[in-house]
N, C-alpha and C positions, 0 to 999 in steps of 0.2 A: 557636661562631665570634663575635667580635665584629666589628660593623659593617667595619670597617678591617682586618679580618686576612680578613675576605672579597675586600673588594677588592683587598689584597696578592695573595692568589692566585689572584684572576680573573685578574686582568694576568698576574702571573708565569710564568701554569699555559698560560696562549695565546701557544701559540708565537710568530703572528704581531706582538701586541704589544707584546711583551715587542722583541723584533726593531722597531718600529719606535720604539722608547721608548730604543731603543743606540745609533739612527741621530738620533733627533733635540740625547742624552747631547753623541756626539760633538763636537756642533759645539760645545757647548762658550758657551754666551749664560746671561747672566748671569738666575737669576728664570725657568730659562725648566721650562714645563711641558707636558707633551698631557693637554685639556681636552675638555669637554660631552659628545656624542656617543663620545664614545672609550670613558668610560668612563661616562658614563650606560647607554648597551647596551647594554651587556653584563654590568649591576648588574638591569637592568627583564628582558635576557636570563635569567639565575641565580634572580631570583625569579616566571619564567613556568612552572620547570624547564625551560630548556632550553637548549646549549651556549652561548657566544658565539658570535655572527651574526658572519659577515663587516667586515670594517672596511670600509661601504657609501658613509658617509656624508664628511663633510672630515675630514680627521684635522689637529685644530685645535691649532697650534703656538701657546705665546704666552707670552714673557719679556718684561722691563722694563727698556730703554734710556734714558735722556733726552738723553743722546752718540748713540744712532741712531739719530734718528726719523723717516726718510725712508720709504714707503710703496716706495721702489725696492728698500733694503734687507730690505723684508721679499719680493717681489718674487724677488730674487738669492738671496734660503734656500730660498725654493722651487720654487725653479731645480734651485737644490745636489742639495736631500733629493728631488729628481726624478726627479737620475740617480741617486740611492745606491738608490733605489722605485717607480717611473714608474707600480705600480700603484697608488703611495694618490693618496686627489687631498687631498694638498697643502693646508693652506690658515695662512701661518704672517702673524702682527697684538703689535708691538712696542707691547703696554699703557699704554707712558709715550703715544705721539700718537692710542689711538683717545676716551681723555674726548675729544677738536674734533670728533667724526663722531657722536658717543654727545651732545654739549650736555652734559657733568653737569661737575663740577670735578677739576680736575688727577690721576689714580690714584697712588696716589702706591707703588707697589705690582704686584705680579702680581695675588698674594691679596685686594689692593683695588679691585684694578678687576674681577672675580669677582661682586664684593658685587652689584657695576649690571647682572650678565647676566640675560638676562627671568625664567627658575624657576630656581628649589630646587634641582634637580634639577639642573640643566645647572652650578652650580658649584660643580663641581670638577674635581678637576683630578693628573694623577700625571708621577713625572717616577722616571730613576732614581740615588735618592742617592750618592755618594761608595762611601760602606759596598759597595754593588751592591743593596743593598736597593730596593723600592719604596717613594717616597715621596710621603701623598697629603695634597690639599689643599681643604680642603670651608668657605670662610667662611660659609655659609650654613648651616651642617650636614650633619648626613644623611638628618635623619629623613621629611624627604621624600621621595628619592632611597631609601630602602628604605620605605618606609608606603606607593609607586609612589601617589605623590603628584602632579600636574602643580599646583603655585605659579604665578600670575607673581610675582617678582620687584620690593623697592621701587616707584619707576615705573613700571614695567610691568603694578601694581593700579591705577594715578592715572593717573595726564595720558599717560601711552606700551598705556593698556590695547587703545587701534584695531590701533598697532602688536605685544603680546602676542596678541593674538584672532588678527591676519590670519597668524603666524606660527605656531599654535598649528595651529588650519587644514592649511596647506601642509605641516606637519609629517605625517598621519594616523599620531599613536600611538597613539591608540587602539584600529585597527585592527589592528598589529600587535601588541599588549600590551591585550589587554581587559582586563588586568586592574587598568588604572588608573586612580584618580579626580579628579577635578579639582577645584578649592579657589581662588575666587576673596579669600579675603578676604591681606591680607599674610601672612607671620608675624611673629610682633614680635622684639624684639631677640633673636638668638641667638651662643652665641658661636661663633668660630670651629674647626676644626678643623682642627691638622693632624702627619700623625706620618709617624712613620719607621721 
């Protein structure tokens, strides 16, 4: 089974993750995905021979609409999702406004924004497509995710190194997934993976 099929199976066969995807899909937000640990942790669990661990970290809902860029809109969506499932720690961020907080040029889409995330293995997201299938976006590829490599992405390997190192220490990933390895060099340019 290829990497894309593995992610699709992990997400669609996990009743909690699948239910959360359906909830997010019901919002009908443009260019909307659930990303980061929601996918990454399920893959790392699989590669460590474990069942997917419960969704215990933020459920990172990312979307893109430059006409609706207020933080209050994201908070309202978090409240709405919290009403649908209060057990999930919802984090909703319109990526059309996040470039300001991150000190980047304006992003063009949700997947473009993901190129600026701290780690290559974190820059992966899923959504429930129109046909009911699990769609995947991985603008930095899937090699590091499936290779169990933690690698800083983009400027997190250069001028944002301190932020990256503090983030890494706070996550305790090596303790949770001991097969992980660290890489300090950024990846060369790689093609975006987007699959339906």
